[in-house]
N, CA, C and O atoms as a GROMACS GRO file, in nm:
protein
  404
    1UNK      N    1   0.715  -0.771  -1.369
    1UNK     CA    2   0.778  -0.664  -1.445
    1UNK      C    3   0.757  -0.686  -1.595
    1UNK      O    4   0.755  -0.800  -1.642
    2UNK      N    5   0.741  -0.579  -1.667
    2UNK     CA    6   0.723  -0.586  -1.812
    2UNK      C    7   0.854  -0.557  -1.886
    2UNK      O    8   0.854  -0.548  -2.009
    3UNK      N    9   0.964  -0.543  -1.813
    3UNK     CA   10   1.093  -0.513  -1.878
    3UNK      C   11   1.134  -0.623  -1.975
    3UNK      O   12   1.203  -0.595  -2.073
    4UNK      N   13   1.094  -0.747  -1.949
    4UNK     CA   14   1.135  -0.859  -2.033
    4UNK      C   15   1.030  -0.899  -2.136
    4UNK      O   16   1.040  -1.007  -2.194
    5UNK      N   17   0.931  -0.815  -2.159
    5UNK     CA   18   0.822  -0.850  -2.250
    5UNK      C   19   0.855  -0.821  -2.396
    5UNK      O   20   0.776  -0.853  -2.484
    6UNK      N   21   0.971  -0.760  -2.422
    6UNK     CA   22   1.009  -0.730  -2.558
    6UNK      C   23   0.952  -0.600  -2.610
    6UNK      O   24   0.916  -0.590  -2.728
    7UNK      N   25   0.942  -0.499  -2.523
    7UNK     CA   26   0.888  -0.369  -2.567
    7UNK      C   27   0.988  -0.301  -2.661
    7UNK      O   28   1.108  -0.332  -2.658
    8UNK      N   29   0.939  -0.211  -2.741
    8UNK     CA   30   1.025  -0.133  -2.830
    8UNK      C   31   0.969   0.007  -2.844
    8UNK      O   32   0.856   0.033  -2.803
    9UNK      N   33   1.048   0.097  -2.902
    9UNK     CA   34   1.002   0.234  -2.919
    9UNK      C   35   1.038   0.284  -3.059
    9UNK      O   36   1.126   0.230  -3.125
   10UNK      N   37   0.966   0.387  -3.101
   10UNK     CA   38   0.999   0.453  -3.227
   10UNK      C   39   0.967   0.601  -3.216
   10UNK      O   40   0.870   0.641  -3.152
   11UNK      N   41   1.051   0.681  -3.279
   11UNK     CA   42   1.030   0.825  -3.283
   11UNK      C   43   0.923   0.852  -3.387
   11UNK      O   44   0.940   0.819  -3.504
   12UNK      N   45   0.813   0.912  -3.344
   12UNK     CA   46   0.700   0.936  -3.434
   12UNK      C   47   0.676   1.085  -3.456
   12UNK      O   48   0.561   1.128  -3.466
   13UNK      N   49   0.782   1.164  -3.464
   13UNK     CA   50   0.767   1.307  -3.489
   13UNK      C   51   0.744   1.386  -3.362
   13UNK      O   52   0.838   1.418  -3.290
   14UNK      N   53   0.616   1.417  -3.334
   14UNK     CA   54   0.584   1.495  -3.214
   14UNK      C   55   0.588   1.412  -3.086
   14UNK      O   56   0.592   1.466  -2.975
   15UNK      N   57   0.587   1.280  -3.102
   15UNK     CA   58   0.587   1.193  -2.985
   15UNK      C   59   0.678   1.073  -3.009
   15UNK      O   60   0.724   1.048  -3.121
   16UNK      N   61   0.702   1.000  -2.902
   16UNK     CA   62   0.775   0.875  -2.908
   16UNK      C   63   0.676   0.767  -2.868
   16UNK      O   64   0.613   0.775  -2.763
   17UNK      N   65   0.661   0.666  -2.954
   17UNK     CA   66   0.565   0.559  -2.928
   17UNK      C   67   0.637   0.438  -2.871
   17UNK      O   68   0.730   0.386  -2.933
   18UNK      N   69   0.593   0.394  -2.753
   18UNK     CA   70   0.648   0.275  -2.690
   18UNK      C   71   0.543   0.164  -2.702
   18UNK      O   72   0.431   0.180  -2.652
   19UNK      N   73   0.578   0.054  -2.767
   19UNK     CA   74   0.486  -0.059  -2.785
   19UNK      C   75   0.522  -0.168  -2.685
   19UNK      O   76   0.636  -0.213  -2.679
   20UNK      N   77   0.421  -0.209  -2.606
   20UNK     CA   78   0.444  -0.309  -2.502
   20UNK      C   79   0.352  -0.428  -2.529
   20UNK      O   80   0.233  -0.422  -2.500
   21UNK      N   81   0.406  -0.538  -2.584
   21UNK     CA   82   0.324  -0.656  -2.609
   21UNK      C   83   0.290  -0.726  -2.477
   21UNK      O   84   0.377  -0.748  -2.393
   22UNK      N   85   0.163  -0.761  -2.461
   22UNK     CA   86   0.117  -0.818  -2.334
   22UNK      C   87   0.081  -0.966  -2.344
   22UNK      O   88   0.046  -1.028  -2.244
   23UNK      N   89   0.088  -1.024  -2.463
   23UNK     CA   90   0.046  -1.163  -2.484
   23UNK      C   91   0.112  -1.263  -2.391
   23UNK      O   92   0.047  -1.359  -2.348
   24UNK      N   93   0.240  -1.243  -2.358
   24UNK     CA   94   0.312  -1.336  -2.272
   24UNK      C   95   0.269  -1.336  -2.127
   24UNK      O   96   0.288  -1.435  -2.058
   25UNK      N   97   0.212  -1.226  -2.079
   25UNK     CA   98   0.173  -1.216  -1.938
   25UNK      C   99   0.022  -1.207  -1.919
   25UNK      O  100  -0.027  -1.208  -1.806
   26UNK      N  101  -0.052  -1.198  -2.030
   26UNK     CA  102  -0.196  -1.178  -2.022
   26UNK      C  103  -0.268  -1.289  -2.100
   26UNK      O  104  -0.298  -1.273  -2.218
   27UNK      N  105  -0.296  -1.403  -2.032
   27UNK     CA  106  -0.363  -1.512  -2.102
   27UNK      C  107  -0.509  -1.482  -2.136
   27UNK      O  108  -0.563  -1.536  -2.232
   28UNK      N  109  -0.573  -1.397  -2.056
   28UNK     CA  110  -0.714  -1.363  -2.079
   28UNK      C  111  -0.727  -1.233  -2.156
   28UNK      O  112  -0.641  -1.196  -2.236
   29UNK      N  113  -0.838  -1.163  -2.130
   29UNK     CA  114  -0.864  -1.035  -2.195
   29UNK      C  115  -0.777  -0.924  -2.139
   29UNK      O  116  -0.745  -0.923  -2.020
   30UNK      N  117  -0.740  -0.831  -2.226
   30UNK     CA  118  -0.670  -0.711  -2.184
   30UNK      C  119  -0.764  -0.594  -2.208
   30UNK      O  120  -0.802  -0.568  -2.322
   31UNK      N  121  -0.802  -0.525  -2.101
   31UNK     CA  122  -0.896  -0.414  -2.113
   31UNK      C  123  -0.830  -0.284  -2.072
   31UNK      O  124  -0.731  -0.283  -1.999
   32UNK      N  125  -0.886  -0.174  -2.120
   32UNK     CA  126  -0.834  -0.040  -2.085
   32UNK      C  127  -0.844  -0.016  -1.934
   32UNK      O  128  -0.759   0.051  -1.876
   33UNK      N  129  -0.947  -0.072  -1.872
   33UNK     CA  130  -0.967  -0.053  -1.727
   33UNK      C  131  -0.855  -0.116  -1.644
   33UNK      O  132  -0.834  -0.078  -1.529
   34UNK      N  133  -0.784  -0.212  -1.702
   34UNK     CA  134  -0.677  -0.281  -1.629
   34UNK      C  135  -0.544  -0.207  -1.637
   34UNK      O  136  -0.447  -0.246  -1.572
   35UNK      N  137  -0.539  -0.101  -1.718
   35UNK     CA  138  -0.412  -0.034  -1.745
   35UNK      C  139  -0.413   0.108  -1.688
   35UNK      O  140  -0.514   0.179  -1.697
   36UNK      N  141  -0.301   0.148  -1.631
   36UNK     CA  142  -0.284   0.285  -1.581
   36UNK      C  143  -0.143   0.331  -1.615
   36UNK      O  144  -0.050   0.250  -1.621
   37UNK      N  145  -0.129   0.460  -1.637
   37UNK     CA  146   0.004   0.515  -1.664
   37UNK      C  147   0.016   0.651  -1.598
   37UNK      O  148  -0.080   0.727  -1.588
   38UNK      N  149   0.137   0.680  -1.553
   38UNK     CA  150   0.165   0.812  -1.497
   38UNK      C  151   0.290   0.865  -1.566
   38UNK      O  152   0.379   0.790  -1.605
   39UNK      N  153   0.295   0.998  -1.581
   39UNK     CA  154   0.402   1.062  -1.656
   39UNK      C  155   0.461   1.177  -1.576
   39UNK      O  156   0.389   1.250  -1.507
   40UNK      N  157   0.593   1.193  -1.586
   40UNK     CA  158   0.662   1.310  -1.532
   40UNK      C  159   0.741   1.372  -1.648
   40UNK      O  160   0.740   1.318  -1.758
   41UNK      N  161   0.808   1.482  -1.626
   41UNK     CA  162   0.885   1.546  -1.734
   41UNK      C  163   0.994   1.455  -1.789
   41UNK      O  164   1.029   1.464  -1.906
   42UNK      N  165   1.048   1.368  -1.704
   42UNK     CA  166   1.160   1.284  -1.747
   42UNK      C  167   1.134   1.134  -1.736
   42UNK      O  168   1.227   1.054  -1.742
   43UNK      N  169   1.007   1.095  -1.720
   43UNK     CA  170   0.983   0.951  -1.707
   43UNK      C  171   0.837   0.914  -1.715
   43UNK      O  172   0.748   1.000  -1.724
   44UNK      N  173   0.813   0.783  -1.710
   44UNK     CA  174   0.676   0.733  -1.706
   44UNK      C  175   0.674   0.598  -1.637
   44UNK      O  176   0.776   0.530  -1.625
   45UNK      N  177   0.555   0.560  -1.591
   45UNK     CA  178   0.534   0.428  -1.532
   45UNK      C  179   0.403   0.373  -1.586
   45UNK      O  180   0.299   0.439  -1.582
   46UNK      N  181   0.409   0.251  -1.637
   46UNK     CA  182   0.293   0.180  -1.690
   46UNK      C  183   0.262   0.066  -1.596
   46UNK      O  184   0.352  -0.010  -1.559
   47UNK      N  185   0.135   0.052  -1.556
   47UNK     CA  186   0.093  -0.058  -1.469
   47UNK      C  187  -0.025  -0.129  -1.533
   47UNK      O  188  -0.121  -0.066  -1.578
   48UNK      N  189  -0.016  -0.262  -1.536
   48UNK     CA  190  -0.123  -0.344  -1.590
   48UNK      C  191  -0.167  -0.440  -1.480
   48UNK      O  192  -0.089  -0.522  -1.432
   49UNK      N  193  -0.293  -0.427  -1.439
   49UNK     CA  194  -0.348  -0.506  -1.329
   49UNK      C  195  -0.419  -0.629  -1.386
   49UNK      O  196  -0.525  -0.616  -1.448
   50UNK      N  197  -0.360  -0.747  -1.365
   50UNK     CA  198  -0.416  -0.872  -1.415
   50UNK      C  199  -0.449  -0.964  -1.297
   50UNK      O  200  -0.418  -0.933  -1.183
   51UNK      N  201  -0.512  -1.075  -1.327
   51UNK     CA  202  -0.556  -1.167  -1.221
   51UNK      C  203  -0.439  -1.222  -1.139
   51UNK      O  204  -0.456  -1.254  -1.022
   52UNK      N  205  -0.321  -1.233  -1.199
   52UNK     CA  206  -0.205  -1.287  -1.127
   52UNK      C  207  -0.121  -1.178  -1.060
   52UNK      O  208  -0.016  -1.207  -1.003
   53UNK      N  209  -0.167  -1.053  -1.065
   53UNK     CA  210  -0.095  -0.945  -0.999
   53UNK      C  211  -0.076  -0.825  -1.092
   53UNK      O  212  -0.129  -0.821  -1.203
   54UNK      N  213   0.001  -0.729  -1.044
   54UNK     CA  214   0.027  -0.608  -1.120
   54UNK      C  215   0.162  -0.619  -1.190
   54UNK      O  216   0.263  -0.650  -1.127
   55UNK      N  217   0.162  -0.593  -1.318
   55UNK     CA  218   0.284  -0.593  -1.398
   55UNK      C  219   0.316  -0.448  -1.432
   55UNK      O  220   0.226  -0.372  -1.468
   56UNK      N  221   0.443  -0.409  -1.420
   56UNK     CA  222   0.476  -0.268  -1.444
   56UNK      C  223   0.601  -0.252  -1.528
   56UNK      O  224   0.688  -0.340  -1.533
   57UNK      N  225   0.607  -0.139  -1.593
   57UNK     CA  226   0.724  -0.097  -1.669
   57UNK      C  227   0.751   0.046  -1.628
   57UNK      O  228   0.670   0.135  -1.655
   58UNK      N  229   0.864   0.069  -1.564
   58UNK     CA  230   0.898   0.204  -1.517
   58UNK      C  231   1.022   0.254  -1.590
   58UNK      O  232   1.122   0.184  -1.600
   59UNK      N  233   1.013   0.373  -1.640
   59UNK     CA  234   1.125   0.442  -1.705
   59UNK      C  235   1.139   0.577  -1.634
   59UNK      O  236   1.087   0.677  -1.682
   60UNK      N  237   1.210   0.580  -1.521
   60UNK     CA  238   1.219   0.704  -1.444
   60UNK      C  239   1.312   0.808  -1.505
   60UNK      O  240   1.302   0.926  -1.471
   61UNK      N  241   1.402   0.767  -1.596
   61UNK     CA  242   1.496   0.861  -1.656
   61UNK      C  243   1.499   0.844  -1.807
   61UNK      O  244   1.577   0.765  -1.861
   62UNK      N  245   1.412   0.918  -1.875
   62UNK     CA  246   1.411   0.915  -2.021
   62UNK      C  247   1.529   0.993  -2.077
   62UNK      O  248   1.591   1.073  -2.007
   63UNK      N  249   1.559   0.969  -2.204
   63UNK     CA  250   1.672   1.037  -2.269
   63UNK      C  251   1.648   1.188  -2.278
   63UNK      O  252   1.743   1.266  -2.265
   64UNK      N  253   1.522   1.228  -2.300
   64UNK     CA  254   1.489   1.370  -2.314
   64UNK      C  255   1.358   1.400  -2.240
   64UNK      O  256   1.290   1.308  -2.194
   65UNK      N  257   1.324   1.528  -2.228
   65UNK     CA  258   1.202   1.567  -2.158
   65UNK      C  259   1.078   1.543  -2.242
   65UNK      O  260   1.080   1.551  -2.365
   66UNK      N  261   0.968   1.513  -2.172
   66UNK     CA  262   0.838   1.497  -2.236
   66UNK      C  263   0.738   1.592  -2.169
   66UNK      O  264   0.765   1.648  -2.063
   67UNK      N  265   0.623   1.608  -2.232
   67UNK     CA  266   0.514   1.686  -2.174
   67UNK      C  267   0.416   1.589  -2.110
   67UNK      O  268   0.340   1.523  -2.181
   68UNK      N  269   0.416   1.580  -1.977
   68UNK     CA  270   0.329   1.483  -1.909
   68UNK      C  271   0.181   1.499  -1.942
   68UNK      O  272   0.110   1.399  -1.959
   69UNK      N  273   0.133   1.622  -1.950
   69UNK     CA  274  -0.009   1.647  -1.975
   69UNK      C  275  -0.057   1.608  -2.113
   69UNK      O  276  -0.177   1.591  -2.135
   70UNK      N  277   0.035   1.594  -2.206
   70UNK     CA  278  -0.001   1.558  -2.344
   70UNK      C  279   0.036   1.414  -2.378
   70UNK      O  280   0.008   1.367  -2.489
   71UNK      N  281   0.100   1.343  -2.284
   71UNK     CA  282   0.136   1.203  -2.305
   71UNK      C  283   0.018   1.115  -2.265
   71UNK      O  284  -0.063   1.153  -2.180
   72UNK      N  285   0.008   0.998  -2.327
   72UNK     CA  286  -0.108   0.912  -2.300
   72UNK      C  287  -0.076   0.767  -2.337
   72UNK      O  288   0.035   0.736  -2.380
   73UNK      N  289  -0.175   0.679  -2.319
   73UNK     CA  290  -0.159   0.540  -2.360
   73UNK      C  291  -0.288   0.494  -2.428
   73UNK      O  292  -0.394   0.551  -2.408
   74UNK      N  293  -0.275   0.390  -2.508
   74UNK     CA  294  -0.389   0.325  -2.572
   74UNK      C  295  -0.375   0.176  -2.557
   74UNK      O  296  -0.264   0.122  -2.560
   75UNK      N  297  -0.488   0.109  -2.541
   75UNK     CA  298  -0.488  -0.037  -2.528
   75UNK      C  299  -0.543  -0.097  -2.656
   75UNK      O  300  -0.652  -0.061  -2.700
   76UNK      N  301  -0.468  -0.188  -2.714
   76UNK     CA  302  -0.513  -0.263  -2.832
   76UNK      C  303  -0.557  -0.401  -2.782
   76UNK      O  304  -0.475  -0.492  -2.768
   77UNK      N  305  -0.688  -0.415  -2.757
   77UNK     CA  306  -0.739  -0.537  -2.695
   77UNK      C  307  -0.720  -0.660  -2.782
   77UNK      O  308  -0.683  -0.766  -2.731
   78UNK      N  309  -0.743  -0.649  -2.913
   78UNK     CA  310  -0.732  -0.766  -3.002
   78UNK      C  311  -0.590  -0.819  -3.012
   78UNK      O  312  -0.570  -0.940  -3.015
   79UNK      N  313  -0.492  -0.730  -3.018
   79UNK     CA  314  -0.353  -0.774  -3.032
   79UNK      C  315  -0.281  -0.781  -2.897
   79UNK      O  316  -0.162  -0.813  -2.893
   80UNK      N  317  -0.351  -0.752  -2.789
   80UNK     CA  318  -0.294  -0.755  -2.653
   80UNK      C  319  -0.165  -0.673  -2.645
   80UNK      O  320  -0.058  -0.724  -2.612
   81UNK      N  321  -0.180  -0.547  -2.678
   81UNK     CA  322  -0.065  -0.457  -2.677
   81UNK      C  323  -0.106  -0.324  -2.614
   81UNK      O  324  -0.218  -0.278  -2.632
   82UNK      N  325  -0.014  -0.265  -2.539
   82UNK     CA  326  -0.034  -0.131  -2.485
   82UNK      C  327   0.063  -0.038  -2.558
   82UNK      O  328   0.182  -0.066  -2.567
   83UNK      N  329   0.011   0.073  -2.608
   83UNK     CA  330   0.093   0.174  -2.675
   83UNK      C  331   0.101   0.296  -2.585
   83UNK      O  332  -0.001   0.353  -2.547
   84UNK      N  333   0.221   0.337  -2.552
   84UNK     CA  334   0.244   0.455  -2.469
   84UNK      C  335   0.298   0.565  -2.560
   84UNK      O  336   0.399   0.546  -2.629
   85UNK      N  337   0.231   0.680  -2.560
   85UNK     CA  338   0.273   0.793  -2.642
   85UNK      C  339   0.334   0.900  -2.552
   85UNK      O  340   0.265   0.960  -2.470
   86UNK      N  341   0.464   0.923  -2.569
   86UNK     CA  342   0.535   1.024  -2.491
   86UNK      C  343   0.548   1.148  -2.578
   86UNK      O  344   0.621   1.147  -2.677
   87UNK      N  345   0.478   1.255  -2.542
   87UNK     CA  346   0.479   1.376  -2.623
   87UNK      C  347   0.607   1.454  -2.594
   87UNK      O  348   0.633   1.492  -2.480
   88UNK      N  349   0.686   1.479  -2.697
   88UNK     CA  350   0.815   1.545  -2.682
   88UNK      C  351   0.800   1.692  -2.642
   88UNK      O  352   0.708   1.760  -2.688
   89UNK      N  353   0.891   1.740  -2.559
   89UNK     CA  354   0.900   1.883  -2.530
   89UNK      C  355   0.964   1.954  -2.649
   89UNK      O  356   0.920   2.061  -2.690
   90UNK      N  357   1.068   1.892  -2.705
   90UNK     CA  358   1.137   1.947  -2.822
   90UNK      C  359   1.111   1.853  -2.940
   90UNK      O  360   1.177   1.750  -2.955
   91UNK      N  361   1.014   1.890  -3.023
   91UNK     CA  362   0.973   1.800  -3.132
   91UNK      C  363   1.078   1.791  -3.243
   91UNK      O  364   1.071   1.700  -3.326
   92UNK      N  365   1.176   1.881  -3.244
   92UNK     CA  366   1.281   1.875  -3.346
   92UNK      C  367   1.389   1.774  -3.311
   92UNK      O  368   1.472   1.739  -3.395
   93UNK      N  369   1.390   1.727  -3.186
   93UNK     CA  370   1.493   1.634  -3.141
   93UNK      C  371   1.455   1.490  -3.179
   93UNK      O  372   1.346   1.444  -3.149
   94UNK      N  373   1.547   1.422  -3.246
   94UNK     CA  374   1.528   1.282  -3.285
   94UNK      C  375   1.571   1.193  -3.169
   94UNK      O  376   1.683   1.205  -3.120
   95UNK      N  377   1.483   1.103  -3.126
   95UNK     CA  378   1.516   1.011  -3.017
   95UNK      C  379   1.577   0.884  -3.076
   95UNK      O  380   1.508   0.811  -3.148
   96UNK      N  381   1.704   0.857  -3.047
   96UNK     CA  382   1.763   0.731  -3.090
   96UNK      C  383   1.783   0.634  -2.974
   96UNK      O  384   1.833   0.523  -2.991
   97UNK      N  385   1.743   0.680  -2.856
   97UNK     CA  386   1.739   0.593  -2.738
   97UNK      C  387   1.627   0.640  -2.649
   97UNK      O  388   1.586   0.756  -2.654
   98UNK      N  389   1.576   0.548  -2.566
   98UNK     CA  390   1.461   0.579  -2.481
   98UNK      C  391   1.507   0.624  -2.342
   98UNK      O  392   1.457   0.724  -2.289
   99UNK      N  393   1.602   0.552  -2.284
   99UNK     CA  394   1.646   0.583  -2.148
   99UNK      C  395   1.770   0.671  -2.149
   99UNK      O  396   1.850   0.667  -2.243
  100UNK      N  397   1.787   0.749  -2.045
  100UNK     CA  398   1.902   0.839  -2.032
  100UNK      C  399   2.030   0.760  -2.012
  100UNK      O  400   2.136   0.802  -2.059
  101UNK      N  401   2.023   0.648  -1.945
  101UNK     CA  402   2.141   0.567  -1.915
  101UNK      C  403   2.154   0.451  -2.010
  101UNK      O  404   2.248   0.372  -2.000
   0.00000   0.00000   0.00000
């Protein structure tokens, strides 16, 4: 699980950026091919496939709705970080929390 990896989020206007540091669970290279993400209107799931198994971060109940088709992720290979961009449905809403609960 990536819940204990020290991820954080920030409201970036039209989207919410979730930064997931992978250095603690990824001793080798981190490539885009090893990462997958799926999005729903109210959640997302990030999966990172490494030699020791699959590590995941699931947020099934976000604080607000997102647009799944416009949400995405990026892999920062040098810093071993995955950035998840959750595109807001209501861009005027300020996110001060990530999860609904």
